[in-house]
C-alpha positions in Angstrom: -4.9 6.0 -15.1 -5.1 4.8 -11.9 -8.1 4.7 -10.2 -7.9 6.0 -6.8 -10.9 4.1 -5.6 -9.7 1.1 -7.4 -6.6 1.4 -5.3 -8.1 2.6 -2.1 -10.6 -1.2 -2.6 -7.4 -3.5 -3.1 -5.8 -1.7 0.4 -8.5 -2.0 2.7 -8.6 -5.5 1.8 -4.9 -6.0 3.1 -5.6 -4.1 5.9 -6.7 -6.3 8.1 -3.9 -8.5 8.7 -1.5 -4.7 9.1 -3.8 -4.3 11.9 -3.7 -7.5 13.5 0.0 -6.7 13.7 -0.9 -3.3 15.1 -0.3 -1.6 11.9 -2.7 0.6 9.1 -1.5 2.7 6.0 -3.1 5.4 4.8 -3.3 6.3 0.8 -1.6 9.4 0.5 -1.8 9.3 -3.4 -2.0 8.2 -6.6 0.4 9.7 -9.2 -0.1 9.8 -13.3 3.6 7.9 -13.3 2.0 4.6 -12.0 3.1 5.4 -8.7 1.5 4.7 -5.3 2.1 6.5 -2.2 1.6 4.9 1.1 1.9 6.3 4.4 2.4 3.0 7.0 1.2 4.0 10.0 1.4 2.6 14.4 3.7 -0.7 14.3 3.9 -0.6 10.5 5.3 3.1 10.7 8.5 2.3 12.9 9.0 -2.3 12.2 12.3 -2.8 10.6 10.4 -5.3 8.4 8.1 -1.7 7.1 10.3 -2.4 4.1 9.3 -5.8 2.9 5.4 -5.4 4.2 5.2 -2.5 1.5 7.0 -4.3 -0.9 5.7 -7.3 -0.8 2.8 -7.3 0.0 0.8 -4.6 -0.6 2.9 -3.5 -3.8 2.5 -7.0 -4.9 -1.1 -7.0 -3.9 -1.8 -4.0 -5.6 -0.6 -4.5 -8.8 -1.8 -8.4 -9.2 -5.0 -6.4 -9.0 -3.8 -3.6 -10.6 -1.7 -3.9 -13.8 -1.0 0.0 -14.0 0.6 -0.2 -10.7 4.3 0.4 -11.2 5.3 1.1 -8.3 4.1 1.5 -4.0 6.2 4.5 -2.3 6.0 4.9 1.2 5.8 8.7 2.0 
């Protein structure tokens, strides 16, 4: 079972990079199947590179630090 507090701590590490570009992300849910649901906000919500940010940035960092994470999706 994924620990929501741990997921939030890791998201807090990537948040400054998102905020530097005028965006942010909010943790919505940590599912029992290893899927983390986030909502991209600000500039990230409408950026054409948002999918790359989500998968190559946020998802990669979460998977590196929490092996139980299977996928990160935007809701």
